[in-house]
GUVOGU-927583 format. One record per residue: x, y, z of N, C-alpha, C in turn. Coordinates in steps of 0.001 Angstrom, whole numbers, plus 524288, in hexadecimal, padded with zeros to 5 digits. Example, Ala and Ser with C-alpha at 12.3 -4.5 7.8 and 13.67 -1.06 7.14 Angstrom:
BEGIN
833867E9C681E788300C7EE6C81E78833907F31C81E78 832327F73681BA8835667FBDC81BE4832648001E81EBE 
***
This chain:
BEGIN
C95E6547B36B2F0C9810544956B7EAC9F38547B26BB60 CA1B45448E6B4E7CA678546CF6B626CA77C54B626B90D CA483550726B707CA65A555B16BAF9CA4AE5549E6C06B C9FDB551E86C0ADC9DB75508B6C751CA3065501F6CB06 CA39054A1A6C8F4CA8DC548326CAB8CAD3154AC06CCC7 CAF5454E746C7A3CB1B9553246C822CB22B556A76CB6E CADF9556E16CC1FCABEE55CCC6D0A6CAE6C55BC16D58C CA9D5557206D651CA8655539E6DB9CCAE63552006DD55 CB260550216D9ABCB80854E5C6DC98CBA1D553C16DDC2 CBCAA559206DAC4CBCA355DFA6DB1CCBA3E560726DF5E CB6BA560B26DFB7CB3A4564CB6E313CB1CA5628B6E72D CB1BC55D4A6E8CDCB00B55A366EBB3CB3875573F6EEBA CB527553456ED0CCB89754F346EDACCBCE8552136EFE8 CC001554026EC37CC56B5550C6ED9ECC5AA55A746F310 CC2F355DB06F126CC1F65619F6F5ACCC23755E266FAD2 CBECB55B086FB93CBD9D557696FF55CC25C554367029B CC459552046FE97CC8D154E78700C1CCBC85519470251 CCD43557BB70059CD1F155A337053DCD16655B23709BE CCB5855A6770BEBCCAB355A5871187CCC9A55A20714BA CCE8755B7771A0ECD2185558671BCCCCD2B5529B71F5B CCF9954EDE71FF6CCC9A54A1C72100CC956549F472552 CCB6354F377283BCC64D54F3772D29CC1765512F72C71 CC0805553072682CBDDB555B3725AACBA865536572232 CBC2E550A871FA0CBB3554CEF71B86CB7CB5484D71FC2 CB912546FC72462CB62C543BC7270BCB08F547A8728EA CAF1F54B3D72943CAB2954CD972948CA69D54B4F72576 CA9B954BF972107CA55E549D371C21CA56A5450071AD6 CA902541F771D1CCA86853C7A71D87CA2C553A69722AD CA36653C6072687C9E8553D7072B54C980453FCE72860 C98BF5430872508C94F654488722C6C938A541D371DDA C95F2540C971B54C947253963716C8C914A5368371B16 C95BE5343D71F6BC9572530547214BC8D6553002721FA C8AFC536507257FC89915360672625C81E053749721A5 C84D25382E71D4DC822F5388871895C806453337717FF C83E9530A2715A6C844A529A1714CEC8166524E871894 C81DD5284671D27C7F2E525FE720B9C7A4C525F57232B C78D952AD172251C71EE52B2072201C702952EC471FB9 C7279532A371C3CC6F3A53453717DCC6E82532337122D C72DD52FCD711A9C729D52D2170B7DC75EC527F570D7C C755B523E970E18C757651E8E71089C78C151D2870A4C C7F9851B99709E9C816051B30707BCC82AD514A770925 C80725110770553C829C50D27705E0C7FD95096770A67 C7BDE50C7E70C0EC7B77509C07133BC79FB503CF71314 C774C5041D70FB4C74944FDEE70F48C78074F8F271089 C7C7B4FB3070BF9C80E24F62C709AAC83D14F59470EC1 C85BF4FA257131BC8A474FAA071483C86894F810719E9 C811A4F7CE71BC4C80614F53171E9AC7F484F0F27205F C7D0E4EEFE719A5C7BA74EA9D718C5C81B74E79A718D8 C850E4EA0571721C8B124E72D715F5C8C584E4D671C3D C8BF14E96071FE7C8D274E854724B7C8B034E604727BE C84C64E5A6727A6C821F4DF2F729A6C821B4DA787273A C849A4DA95722DDC84694D5FE721B5C8B044D44B723E4 C8F544D71F723C7C957C4D731725AAC95534D50C72B0A C913D4D6B872E0EC908F4D6F9734FEC8B294D67C7358A C891D4D22B73450C85384D0A673636C840C4D13973C38 C88204D04A73FB7C88514CF23743BCC878A4D58E746A6 C886D4DA8E74582C875B4E1977464DC80FE4E09974578 C7EC54E470749D3C793C4E4CF74AE0C79B94E9A5745D7 C74684EA367451CC73724EF4B741E5C75904F64474481 C75E44F5A4747B4C78D24FA3774A33C7F074FB3A74B90 C80454F55A74A9BC85154F47474B90C87B24F6517444F C84B84F32A73F39C83C34F31873A90C847A4FA09739B8 C80D74FC8973B34C809D5022173AF2C840D504A673CD0 C85955046074069C8B195064B74315C8EF45057C740E4 C9036502E373D2BC94E55000F739F7C932C503A87341B C90CE5028E731C5C8EBF5074372E3BC8F7D50C2272F10 C8EBB50D1F73266C9002513F773426C945A51486734B6 C996D5112C736D4C9EE75119F73524CA0A5511DA7323D C9EDF50E3D72E89CA1D550C6D7277CCA089511C772582 C9AD35143472568C9A6F518FE724CFC9DC051DB37239A C9DE251E18729B0CA2435222D72B47CA7C35219472882 CA8F351A8772A8BCADF751C44726CFCADC351B0C7206A CAB77519C871EC7CA98151B7971730CA8A35210571696 CA6B8523DC71A77CA752529017176FCAC5352AF9718B9 CAF755294971BF6CB43F52B8071DDBCB8D6529D6718A2 CB7AB52444717A0CBA9952160712CCCB907527F770DC7 CB4DA526F770D6ECB2C052AAB70872CB7AE52F5F70989 CB7175333270D88CB9F2536D770F2ECBF05535E070DC5 CC06A53222710C5CC5A05318B7105BCC8D052F7570B63 CC4AB52D9F70706CC56952D8F70116CC6325324B6FEAC CC0BD534C06FF5DCC1115389A6FD5BCC78853B866FDFD CC95D53D1670493CCDD053F09705ADCD1C653EB57016B CD1C7538896FE48CD507536116FBA9CD780538A06FA03 CD4DB53BCC6F68ACD6AE53E606F238CDAB4543766F28A CDA3D545A76F7E1CDD06548FE6F731CE2B35487D6FD83 CE218544C06FF9BCE5A5544CF70307CEBFD543477027C CEE3B54390705AECF45B5427870321CF63453D587049C CFC2353B3F704D4CFEB6538D670631CFEE8536ED70D34 D018353C3E70F12D00AB53C1971562CFA7C539A871695 CF6AF53E4F71534CF06053C9571782CF0B45364D7174A CF2815330C71331CF15B52E627146DCF41952A9C7171F CF98F52DE071801CFC0A529C771B69CF98D52A51720B5 CF79F52FFB72173CF547531F37284ECEFAC52F3972624 CED9952D7B7247FCE92852A96724B6CE5E7524E172361 CEC1E5231D72118CEB9251D92720C2CEFCD51B3872006 CF2A9516D8723CCCF6AE514C0723EACF7A650FF872531 CFBDC50D7172308CFCE2508A3722B6CFE8F5046372996 CFECF502977299AD01BC4FFFC72F0AD04724FBDB72DF6 D04514F9E4728A8D0A974F784725F9D0ADD4F5E872311 D0BF74FB0271F9AD0B714FC1571991D10D74F94B719C7 D15564F8F371D49D18FE4F32B71B2CD18574EF7A719BC D140A4ED31719C6D117D4E89771833D11C74E7937126B D0EEA4EAE3710A9D0FAD4ECEE70BA1D157A4ED5B70817 D18494F1F4708F7D1CAB4F36470812D1FBC4ED147082C D21A54EAFB70C53D23424E52670DABD22DF4E2E77067B D1CD84E153705FDD1D0B4E0D6700D7D1F144E1E36FB46 D1F084E80A6FB8DD21AD4EAA16F797D26F94E8366F6E8 D2A844E9396FCD3D2FA94E7DE6FDCED30A04E1FA6FA1E D2D5C4DFEF6FAA4D2CE24D99C6F893D2AA84D8A76F31C D29CB4DD996EF74D28774DE5D6EBA7D23884D9E76E8F5 D1F944DA836ED57D1B074D8F76ED0AD16834DB9D6EDBA D12CB4D9B86EA4AD0E6E4DD9E6E810D087B4DB5F6EDFF D06324E05E6EE81D029E4E0BD6F297CFDE84DE836F188 CFA564DD806F333CF3E94DF586F375CF2F14E0956F97F CF0DB4E54D6F8B6CEF144E6386FCF9CE8FE4E7356FCEB CE5334E40D6FFF3CE0504E308700F2CDE664E7F07052D CD9F74EADB70500CD6924ED4E707FFCD24C4EC4D704FB CCFAD4EFE270797CC8A64EE957060DCC7234F7697071F CC1624F6B67082ACBF334FA9E70847CBC924FB6C70DF1 CC38A4FCCE71020CC2D14FCA0716C4CC5EF502BF717D8 CC54C5049571CEBCC7AE509A071CE2CC73250C4B719FE CCC6350E897183DCCBED510FF712BACD01D50F0A711E8 CCB9D50B5C70B64CD09750A3670975CD1C550DBD703AA CCFFA51417703F3CD113515DB6FFACCD68C5195A70172 CD68851921706E5CDD1C51CA670952CE09B51608709A0 CDFAB511F470A31CE1D650DAE70AD0CE49150D2C703B6 CE16B50E2D700BDCE36550D366FBAFCE81D512DE6FB2B CE6C1517446FBDACEAB051B416FAE6CF02A519D66FE87 CEFDC5181E702CBCF292517C97071FCF6E851152705A5 CF5E250EAF70227CFA91509BB701FDCFD47509DD7002F CFD6D50D816FACAD001950EA46F74CD04AF511116FA56 D054F512206FF5CD0A4A5144F702DCD0C38510CB70529 D0C0050B6F706BFD0C28507FC709A4D0F5550416707BB D10BF5034A70251D14D65020570148D17EC5047F6FCBA D1C0D501B46F904D1D16503486F438D1B1A501786F19F D19504FD7F6EFA7D15424FB3E6EC7BD14024FEED6E867 D11BA4FE006E341D0C32502176E056D08A04FDAF6E299 D0509501D46E3B1CFF6B501466E656CFB14501E36E2B0 CF8B84FF396E39ACF3CD4FF0F6DE99CF0C14FEB56E410 CEA3A501C86E053CE60E501446E2D5CE2774FE4D6DEB8 CDF364FA126E008CDACA4FAB96DCF4CD5674FDBE6DC7F CD4BE4FCFA6D96ACCED45019C6D96CCCA744FFED6D402 CC54B501BE6D581CC20B501236D135CC0F1506126D05D CC129507D06C9CFCC21550B026C777CBB1550DAB6C7D8 CBB44511096CA26CB6DC515C16C931CB3B35159D6C440 CAF4D5161E6C31DCAACB516DA6BDE9CAC2751CD56BD6D CADBB51F926C13CCAD2A5249B6C12DCB32A526CC6BF09 CB51B527C36BBDFCBB1B5295B6B8E8CBC9D52F0A6BCEE CB93C531E86BE8CCBC81536606C190CBCB3534636C694 CB9455320D6C9EECBAA6530806CF64CBE4852C226CEA6 CBE65528D56CA04CC16A5234E6CAE5CC78B527846C913 CC7DF52BC26C6B5CCD5652E296C575CCE7552FA96CC5C CCAD2532576CE9CCCDC35358D6D24DCCE125310E6D61E CCAE952EED6D6D0CCCD652A0C6DA41CD13A527696DAE2 CD487526BE6D484CD8CA522F56D3CBCDBAB528086D726 CDB8652B836D4E0CDF3A531146D587CE105530106DB95 CDBCA5309A6DDEDCDDB0531446E430CDFE452CAE6E5D7 CDF485270B6E421CE0255235C6E61ACE695521816E5A0 CE8975251B6E13ECEDA5525606DE73CF0565274E6E250 CEEDE52B5C6E3D3CF39C52F7C6E547CF7C952E836EAFE CF8C152A676EB91CFD0A5279C6EF59CFEC65228A6ED8F CFF37522AD6E714D015151E1F6E604CFFAB517EA6E529 CFA9D519036E659CF583512786E3D5CF3A2512E06DDEC CF59A50FF06DC98CF3E450F626D6CACEFB650D646D6F7 CEB5250E9F6D35ACE5DE50B546D30FCE716507BB6CDF3 CE38A5023C6CF1DCE3A94FEE46CBFECDD5E4FD886CB0B CDB1C4FC806C729CD3E54FB716C5FACD5AF4F6ED6C61C CD1BB4F4286C991CD0144EE2D6CA14CD1B34ED176C4AA CCEA54ECE96C0D4CD0484EB766BAD7CD5964EC1A6BA93 CDA1C4EDB06BC75CDF324ED4F6BC0CCE1FF4EB1C6BE96 CE0044E98A6C42ECE4BD4E6786C7D3CE8154E2C56C4BC CE4EC4E0D96C232CE8924D9BA6BF63CEB7D4DDFE6BE3D CECCA4DF6E6B90ACF0174E2506B69BCF4634E6F16B8F5 CF3054E8266BE1ECF6214EB726C06CCFA044E86B6C29B CF9094E2FE6C5CFCFB4F4DF4A6C8EACFEFD4DDFF6C408 CFDA14DC006C051D01A54D9B86BC93D067E4DEF16BAC5 D053B4E3A06B98ED07BC4E80B6B89CD0B824E8EE6BCA3 D0B724E8CB6C1B9D0D454E9526C64DD10124E5A66C828 D11224E0D46C568D10E54DA766C84FD15C34DAC36CA66 D19C54DFA56C7B5D1F914DECF6C985D1FB54E2916CD01 D1CBC4E6766CF45D1F734E9A96D2CFD18F54E8066D80A D1BDD4E9936DCF5D17E14E8C66E131D16074ECF26E0C9 D0F3A4EB3D6E2C0D0C144EE9C6E3C1D088A4EC8B6E588 D06664F0156E893D029D4F0CE6EC39CFB3F4F0E66E9EE CF8BF4ED7B6EA41CF1164EDC96E801CEFDA4EF5C6EC2B CECA94F19A6EB76CE7574F3E26EFABCE1844EEB66ED1F CDFA24EB576F17BCDA534E9AA6EF3CCD73A4EAD06F3CD CD2B74EBE76F221CCDEE4ED7B6F61ECCC3E4E8B96F665 CCC0E4E4516FA20CC96A4DF536F9CBCC3FB4DE9E6FB31 CC1744E3E26FC1ECBA864E1AD6FE23CB8154E5526F906 CB9E64E30B6F4F3CB68A4E59A6F046CB24D4E0E16EEBE CAE134E2DD6EB0FCA9864DF116E9C8CABC44DC8B6E4EC CAC8B4D7F86E4BDCAD044D5656DF27CA8A54D5BE6DAA8 CAC054D7A56D6ABCA7964D9526D0DACA6374D3296CFDE CAA724CEEF6D122CA9C04CC536CD94CA9C54C7DB6D21E CA4DC4C44B6D505CA54B4C1F96D7F8CA71E4BB7B6D6D8 CA7164BA566D257CA7564B5A86D080CAEC44B4206D30E CB1DD4B7FF6D2F0CB7B64B8B26D351CB9264B9086D9BD CB5654BB556DD1ECB6994BBCF6E210CB5C14B9446E4A0 CB8614B90F6E9A9CB87F4B3276EEB8CB3294B6B46F310 CB0524B0DB6F3F4CAC204B2F26F6FDCAE964B0C06FDD9 CAD104B46670018CAEA94B3F370770CAB1C4B51170940 CAC8C4B56A70EE1CA8324B67E71270CAB544BD237151C CA9734BFAB7158CCAA004C5DB71461CA7AD4C8907186B CA8094CA6571CF2CA2BB4CC9771F73C9ED04CC0B72036 C9FC34C56A7208AC982F4C2F47220EC964D4C29271D21 C995A4C311717BFC97CF4C3E87138BC995B4BEE170F4A C979E4BCE570C09C99194BB5F708C9C9BCB4BFC070337 CA0C34BF3A70275CA2764C3456FF49CA68C4C2046FA85 CA59A4C4296F694CAA144C47F6F334CACC34C8AF6F465 CB2D54C5966F1F9CB6C24C6986F27FCBA9F4C8A36EF6D CBBC84CC8B6EE02CC04A4CCBC6EA00CC6044CA706E7A8 CC86F4C66B6E539CCCCD4C3B36E57BCD1B84C8516E400 CD17B4CA7B6E03CCD3FD4CD376DF05CD9F54CE086DFEC CDB7E4CFAC6E5AACDD6B4D0896E7B4CE20E4CBB46E8BD CDFB44C7B86EC6BCE0CD4C1F66E9CDCE2FE4C0306E501 CDFD24C1376E25DCE2E14BEBF6DCB6CE82C4C1676DA38 CE8644C6926DC69CEC2B4C9C16DA71CEF654C85B6DD3D CEF574C7BD6E1E8CF3914C5326E69BCF7244C0816E537 CF5054BCC06E4DDCF4BB4B67D6E1FACF8264B7E86DD35 CF69A4B9BB6DA5DCF7AA4B8ED6D3F0CFD944BD126D4DF CFE234C0D86D60FD017E4C4B16D7B0D05B04C47A6DB16 D02CE4C1A16DEEED08614C0776E3D3D085E4C4D96E5BB D04514C6D86E878D02A14CC086EB77D03784C9636F0C0 D05544CE186F2F9D04CC4CF066FAC6CFE5E4D1AE6FAB2 CFC594CED16FE42CF5854D14C6FF21CF6B74D235705D4 CF5A74D75B70636CF56B4D78D70AFBCEEE84DBD470A63 CECD34DBEB70FE1CE7654DECD71191CE9C54E34B712AB CE62C4E6AF71054CE7114EDF871494CE26A4ED2B71795 CE3434ED9671C00CDE254EE1671E5DCDF694F43A72240 CDB894F8D871F68CDAFE4FCB472012CD7194FDD3724DB CDA2A500EF728EACD6535016972D6BCD515506CB72EA7 CD2DC5070973105CD12450E7973163CD21350F9A735AD CD48C51257739D6CD71B5136373D9BCD5445163374073 CD1A251C7373D0FCD00E520B373F5CCCC8E522C873958 CC9045263273A67CC99C528CA73586CCBA852BD5732A8 CCB8F52AD972E0BCD00152D22729ACCD6175288372BA7 CD6FF5256672EB4CDCF2522C973078CDB3351EAD72ED0 CDE7151BCD729EBCDF195164B72A11CE3DD5129B72A6E CE3A050EB872A98CEACB50B7572A1CCE827506C472678 CED95503CE72476CEB454FF53720CECF0064FD81724F4 CEF494F6AE723C1CF26F4F26F725A5CF3FE4EEB9721FD CF5C84EC2B71E42CF7BD4E99B71C1ACF71A4E4DB71E48 CF4474E0EA71E29CF6AF4DA7E71E5DCF62C4D58E71AB8 CFA464D5CB71CD4CFBA94CFA9717C2CF73E4CC6071721 CF5E54CB067120ECF2204C644711B3CF46A4C15570F1C CF8F04C1A570BB0CFD4E4BFB3709B5D01B94C199705B8 D046A4BFC170692D099C4C0A27027BD0B654BE29700C5 D08594B94070074D09564B4646FE55D04A14B2F36FA44 D036F4B5706F6E1CFC6E4B5896F512CFD3D4AF106F210 D01174AC5C6F03DCFE4C4A7C86EE06CFF024A4A26F0B1 D00D34A3026F6ADCFE4F4A00C6FAA8CF90F49E9F6FC50 CF7FC4A37D6FA4ECF23F4A4016FDEFCEE6C4A0436FA84 CE96149F3E6FDC2CE5A949D886F94CCE27249F026F66E CDE7449D956F147CDBCA4A0F66F127CD6EF4A52F6F3B8 CD5A54A7346F2DACD3294AC026F78DCD4DF4AD426FB30 CD90C4AB3A6FE9ECDCEF4AD30703EACDC7A4B3527053B CE07C4B45370146CE0EA4B7D2701A7CDA3D4BCBE70295 CD7334BC416FE37CD18F4BE7E6FE5BCD07C4BE13703FF CD0674B89B7042CCCE434B85570BE3CD1964BB2E70E8E CD52E4BC3E70F86CD8384BECE713C2CD7CC4C5227135D CD7424C61F70D91CD5824CC5870EB8CD0E94CE2870F14 CCE174C93A70E73CC81D4CB4170F8CCC6CD4CB2F7159B CC8FE4C67471714CC9004C6E271D62CCB6B4CB19720CB CCFE04CB4371EEECD2C14D0F07214ECCFF34D5D872224 CCC5E4D6FF71CD0CC7524DABF71C02CC52A4DAB571F32 CC1334D6A171EF3CBD614D53F723B7CBDD84D57C7285E CC3CA4D42572A79CC3BE4D42D72FADCC3784DB0B73147 CC7D44DE5172D61CC74F4E3A072D1BCC03F4E6AB72D6E CBD614E529729CFCB9684E5F572ACBCB51F4E50C72FD0 CB65D4E07F7311DCB4824DFFC73716CB50D4E2B473B45 CB9FB4E39873B38CBD784E63073F6ACBAD04EB8E73F24 CBAAA4EDDB73A9FCB8674F55C73B1ECB5A04F3DF73679 CB06C4F25173433CAE044F37873085CAC104F84C72CDE CAC864FBA573206CA9415014672EF5CAEEE5011F7298D CB2BC501D172A9BCB62F5027772831CB6064FF9E72212 CB2D24FC46720F0CB3504FA1871B84CADE64FC007181D CAF824FB5571450CA9A84FEFE70E9ECA4D24FBDB7107F CA2014FC5D712CDC9CE54F83171409C98CE4FA4D70E09 C99E04FCA970AE3C97D0501077084DC97024FE4D7021C C9B034FA9B6FFA5C9B0C4F7CD6FBEBC98344F2936FD24 C951B4F13B6F863C92C44EB1C6F8D4C96A64E8636F7D7 C97FE4E5746FC87C9D5F4E13F6FAF7C9A4D4DE726FAA1 C95714DC4D6FCADC93D44D8AB6FCECC8F0A4D7036F710 C8DF94D96A6F375C8B124D9466EF69C89E64D57F6ECC6 C8F3F4D2D46EC01C8FDA4CF1A6E9AFC8ECB4CA326ED11 C8B764C66C6EB0BC8BC34C0136EE9EC8C794BC556EBE3 C8F1B4B7C46EDE8C8FFB4B2006EA0DC8BEE4B1CC6E7BC C86CA4B4246EA25C82974AFB56E5A1C822E4B2046E0D5 C86214B7896E00FC83F24B94E6DBC0C884A4B5B66D744 C8CD44B2CE6D8BBC8F2D4B1456D605C8BFA4ABE66D255 C8B974ABC36CD01C88884A6136CB67C88FD4A1B76CCE3 C85D149DFE6CD03C880B49A316D13AC8C5E4962C6CF5E C8CA0495916C8C5C8EE8492726C6FDC94D24955D6C876 C965849A256C794C9B0E49D756CA16C9E9449C7F6CE7E C97F249D246D28FC9A5C49D056D71AC9DB94973E6DB64 C9BC5493336D8B1C9CE748E7D6D856CA3F948E5F6D7C2 CA5D7490E56D3B4CAA5A490FC6D055CAF2B491D06D561 
***
């Protein structure tokens, strides 16, 4: 298996990543045709997620929306592949920050920032880009892959422009180790909680949804500024990031207030342009009814 991964990376993935983006989009179009018409990829999950999220839409509208999503999804796959070899200049030309000065302002005040985003637009390019938006020491939180070869190659790609990676299990230790330095931590807010006993339940896209509270807990404990990073797709291969302040005084917020705010911001973005969110993940696979009755009342 290790030999197969080695050959796949050096004989296919790496050579493809050197191709111009305009040629890679032909690959994206072909891939989209395959996973939509020939070998459907999670199509039932995507359609079910969309129907539950937008019950007011007709079947024709849902199918049209799903088709747009798959086109964008394949673009993101191709753009992620391109990430292995892009230059910093390429990155600056394809994903820009509208108000990076907001982040820099908190570095000047010696404040650590938590930047919350989601699987929207191109989150991979956003992760690579946000390390250039301020002088903070930047950390991206990730879940290590079981495949050691691909885990290392993806880590190498993500660290190329100054992003430091910290595994989910090591986040608390990273906050403590860097407590005297202004840092910026990137959190993905739309992950599915593995422990539904410790999450917050709220209505999100018309459904009862468990939401992670990690970003809020770290913000309150370490007095971090919290920003929402809104990723917008301007055109094919062109994205922008706009930072929006959620709070710079987390101790003054009530329980779950920070979480409610960033989830509502994400929901608004998805409702405006739903085709750019990652609909293939099983966001609602865990139900409140899965919590034992005695524990659910706590």
